[in-house]
C-alpha positions as CSV (number, residue, x, y, z in Angstrom):
1,M,174.7,-14.2,155.3
2,M,173.8,-11.7,152.6
3,K,170.7,-12.2,150.5
4,R,170.5,-12.0,146.7
5,N,167.5,-11.5,144.4
6,V,167.6,-14.0,141.6
7,T,165.4,-15.4,138.8
8,I,165.3,-19.1,138.7
9,I,164.3,-20.8,135.4
10,Y,163.1,-24.4,135.8
11,Y,160.9,-27.3,134.7
12,S,158.3,-28.6,137.1
13,D,158.3,-32.4,137.6
14,L,154.5,-32.2,136.7
15,S,154.8,-30.3,133.4
16,L,157.1,-29.8,130.4
17,E,156.3,-26.0,130.4
18,L,159.4,-23.9,131.1
19,K,158.7,-21.7,134.2
20,Y,160.5,-19.0,136.1
21,E,160.3,-17.3,139.5
22,S,162.0,-14.3,141.0
23,V,163.0,-15.0,144.6
24,C,165.5,-13.9,147.3
25,F,167.9,-16.4,148.7
26,P,171.0,-16.2,151.0
27,Q,174.4,-16.2,149.2
28,N,177.5,-17.8,150.7
29,E,180.9,-16.2,151.1
30,N,181.9,-17.3,147.5
31,G,178.9,-15.4,146.1
32,R,176.9,-18.5,145.2
33,V,173.2,-18.5,145.9
34,V,172.0,-21.1,148.4
35,I,168.7,-22.4,147.1
36,S,166.5,-24.1,149.8
37,E,165.6,-27.7,149.5
38,E,162.0,-26.8,149.8
39,F,162.2,-24.6,146.6
40,K,164.1,-27.3,144.7
41,K,161.5,-29.9,145.5
42,G,159.7,-31.0,142.3
43,K,161.8,-28.9,140.0
44,S,164.7,-29.3,137.6
45,I,166.6,-26.0,137.7
46,I,167.9,-24.9,134.3
47,A,169.4,-21.5,135.2
48,V,169.9,-19.0,138.0
49,C,170.0,-15.4,136.8
50,D,171.1,-12.4,138.8
51,G,168.2,-10.0,139.7
52,E,164.6,-10.0,138.5
53,V,164.4,-11.1,134.9
54,N,161.3,-10.5,132.8
55,I,161.2,-13.3,130.2
56,L,159.3,-12.1,127.1
57,N,159.2,-15.4,125.2
58,K,160.1,-19.0,126.0
59,T,160.2,-22.3,124.1
60,G,156.8,-23.2,122.8
61,D,155.1,-19.8,123.4
62,R,154.9,-18.9,119.6
63,A,153.8,-22.4,118.6
64,D,151.1,-22.3,121.2
65,N,149.9,-18.8,120.1
66,E,149.8,-19.9,116.4
67,D,147.6,-22.8,117.2
68,K,145.0,-20.5,118.7
69,A,145.0,-18.1,115.7
């Protein structure tokens, strides 16, 4: 099985903060990434992006920074 580098955007069950992580998972013959149950545990996955994605801004970042100013 081939492996594919992806960035997964998710919410943790413990926080409302949007999080992301770049990881490598196997991909099946249809090209879909097979995400392990261990990785999924405690997460609500929002999106799976191809390759390593550098997210510059996410929901709440600006509001949080304005509160500190």
